[in-house]
C-alpha positions as CSV (number, residue, x, y, z in Angstrom):
1,M,-39.9,-30.9,1.6
2,A,-39.2,-28.8,-1.3
3,K,-35.6,-29.4,-2.8
4,K,-34.0,-25.9,-2.8
5,E,-32.8,-24.4,-6.0
6,K,-29.2,-24.1,-6.1
7,I,-27.8,-20.9,-7.3
8,R,-24.7,-20.8,-9.8
9,R,-22.4,-18.2,-8.2
10,S,-19.4,-16.9,-10.0
11,N,-15.5,-16.2,-8.4
12,V,-15.1,-12.7,-7.6
13,T,-11.8,-10.9,-8.8
14,I,-10.7,-7.8,-6.9
15,E,-7.6,-5.9,-8.1
16,G,-5.9,-3.4,-5.9
17,A,-7.6,-4.6,-2.8
18,R,-6.9,-3.7,0.8
19,I,-6.7,-6.8,3.1
20,I,-7.1,-6.3,7.1
21,F,-7.3,-8.8,10.1
22,R,-4.6,-11.0,8.5
23,N,-4.0,-14.5,9.7
24,F,-2.1,-16.6,7.5
25,R,-0.6,-18.4,10.4
26,G,-3.9,-19.8,11.8
27,E,-3.3,-18.7,15.2
28,A,-5.9,-18.8,17.7
29,S,-7.8,-15.6,19.1
30,Q,-11.0,-14.5,20.3
31,Y,-12.0,-14.2,16.7
32,N,-10.3,-17.2,15.4
33,R,-10.0,-21.2,16.2
34,S,-6.4,-22.5,16.0
35,G,-5.5,-23.5,12.3
36,D,-8.2,-21.8,10.7
37,R,-6.1,-19.1,8.2
38,N,-7.9,-16.5,7.2
39,F,-7.8,-12.5,6.2
40,C,-10.5,-10.0,5.5
41,V,-10.9,-7.9,2.1
42,V,-12.3,-4.4,2.2
43,L,-15.2,-3.9,-0.1
44,D,-16.8,-0.7,-1.6
45,P,-20.3,-0.3,-1.1
46,D,-21.6,-1.1,-4.5
47,T,-19.6,-4.7,-4.5
48,A,-20.5,-5.3,-1.0
49,E,-24.7,-4.7,-2.0
50,M,-23.8,-7.2,-4.9
51,L,-22.4,-9.7,-2.9
52,K,-24.8,-9.4,0.0
53,A,-27.6,-9.8,-2.3
54,D,-26.0,-12.9,-3.8
55,G,-25.7,-14.6,-0.2
56,W,-22.1,-13.7,0.8
57,N,-21.7,-12.9,4.3
58,V,-20.7,-9.5,4.3
59,K,-19.7,-7.6,7.4
60,Y,-20.0,-3.9,8.6
61,K,-18.1,-2.4,11.5
62,E,-19.3,1.1,12.7
63,P,-17.1,3.9,11.7
64,R,-14.7,4.9,15.0
65,E,-15.2,8.6,14.4
66,E,-18.4,10.5,13.3
67,G,-18.8,11.2,9.6
68,D,-16.5,8.3,8.8
69,D,-17.8,5.8,6.7
70,P,-18.3,2.1,8.0
71,L,-15.8,-0.6,7.1
72,I,-17.5,-3.2,5.0
73,Y,-15.5,-6.4,4.4
74,L,-15.9,-10.1,3.6
75,K,-14.0,-12.7,5.6
76,V,-11.6,-15.0,3.4
77,K,-10.7,-18.5,4.3
78,V,-7.4,-19.7,3.1
79,V,-7.6,-23.6,3.1
80,F,-4.6,-25.9,1.9
81,G,-6.4,-29.3,1.2
82,N,-7.3,-31.0,-2.1
83,F,-7.5,-27.6,-4.2
84,P,-4.8,-25.3,-2.4
85,P,-4.9,-21.8,-3.4
86,I,-2.0,-20.2,-5.6
87,I,-0.3,-17.4,-3.6
88,K,2.5,-15.7,-5.1
89,Q,4.5,-12.7,-3.3
90,I,5.7,-10.2,-5.7
91,T,9.2,-8.2,-5.2
92,S,11.7,-6.8,-7.4
93,G,13.5,-10.1,-7.3
94,G,10.7,-11.9,-9.0
95,A,7.6,-14.1,-7.9
96,T,7.8,-16.4,-5.0
97,K,5.0,-19.0,-4.9
98,L,4.0,-19.2,-0.8
99,D,2.8,-22.6,0.6
100,E,1.2,-23.7,3.6
101,D,4.8,-23.5,5.5
102,T,5.8,-20.0,4.2
103,V,2.2,-18.3,3.9
104,M,2.5,-16.8,7.4
105,V,5.1,-14.0,6.1
106,L,1.7,-12.0,5.0
107,D,0.8,-11.6,8.4
108,T,3.6,-9.2,8.8
109,A,4.6,-7.9,5.2
110,A,4.5,-4.5,4.2
111,I,1.9,-4.7,1.4
112,E,1.9,-2.7,-1.5
113,N,-1.0,-4.4,-3.8
114,V,-3.1,-7.2,-3.6
115,D,-5.0,-8.8,-6.6
116,L,-7.0,-12.0,-5.6
117,I,-9.5,-14.0,-6.9
118,I,-12.1,-15.7,-4.3
119,S,-14.3,-18.6,-4.7
120,P,-18.0,-19.1,-3.5
121,Y,-18.8,-22.0,-1.1
122,E,-22.4,-22.3,-0.2
123,Y,-23.1,-23.8,3.2
124,E,-25.8,-24.8,5.4
125,V,-24.9,-25.7,9.1
126,N,-27.2,-26.1,12.0
127,G,-30.1,-24.3,9.8
128,K,-27.7,-21.6,8.9
129,S,-26.8,-21.1,5.3
130,G,-24.7,-18.5,3.1
131,V,-21.8,-18.2,0.8
132,A,-18.6,-18.6,2.4
133,A,-15.5,-17.1,0.7
134,Y,-12.5,-19.3,0.0
135,L,-9.0,-17.9,-1.6
136,K,-8.5,-19.2,-5.3
137,K,-5.5,-17.1,-6.4
138,M,-3.7,-14.3,-4.7
139,Y,-0.9,-11.8,-6.2
140,V,0.6,-9.9,-3.3
141,T,3.3,-7.0,-4.2
142,I,5.8,-6.4,-1.1
143,A,6.7,-2.8,-0.6
144,E,10.5,-2.6,-0.5
145,D,12.9,-0.5,0.7
146,D,16.2,0.6,-0.7
147,L,18.2,-1.9,0.9
148,D,15.5,-4.9,-0.3
149,K,16.1,-3.4,-3.9
150,K,19.9,-3.6,-3.7
151,Y,20.1,-7.0,-2.5
152,A,17.1,-8.5,-4.5
153,R,19.4,-10.2,-7.0
154,F,21.0,-12.3,-4.1
155,E,17.8,-13.6,-2.8
156,S,17.3,-17.2,-2.9
157,N,15.6,-19.8,-0.6
158,D,18.9,-21.7,0.5
159,D,21.1,-18.4,0.8
160,E,23.5,-18.9,-1.8
161,G,25.2,-16.1,-3.7
162,V,24.8,-13.9,-0.5
163,P,27.6,-11.8,-0.5
164,F,28.4,-12.0,3.3
165,D,27.6,-14.6,5.9
């Protein structure tokens, strides 16, 4: 059996990304096993073709309405193991690093902007092979309303400094 040539793939940086199907909590569903944290990033056609040609698992969803473009996306795994991703939530109060216990706030957050870096991981399981996408780094800017901005200076993890109880 010939040895398979290993292709060197690079990290992918996407700025101004749109993320969908958010499951940072890792909830079980018909599409997800319990504990599997992930989300999907929407791709433009050129990026999608480049990644697909390189073996990434790019998905296409048919448009709901005739004349619309298909939804093209890549599922990104969020794994907190030996090399956890760096995830920062950005608000007018500053940057907050999210970890395994706090990242689920992104499931329901009103997101204004996402910049991220995805790492490739080549897999071969049960005769299937490809490139899985793992989150390496992500900055998520949260959309804030007038009250969020007004009280941002009082925010802290332990509620000290809040002007009321």
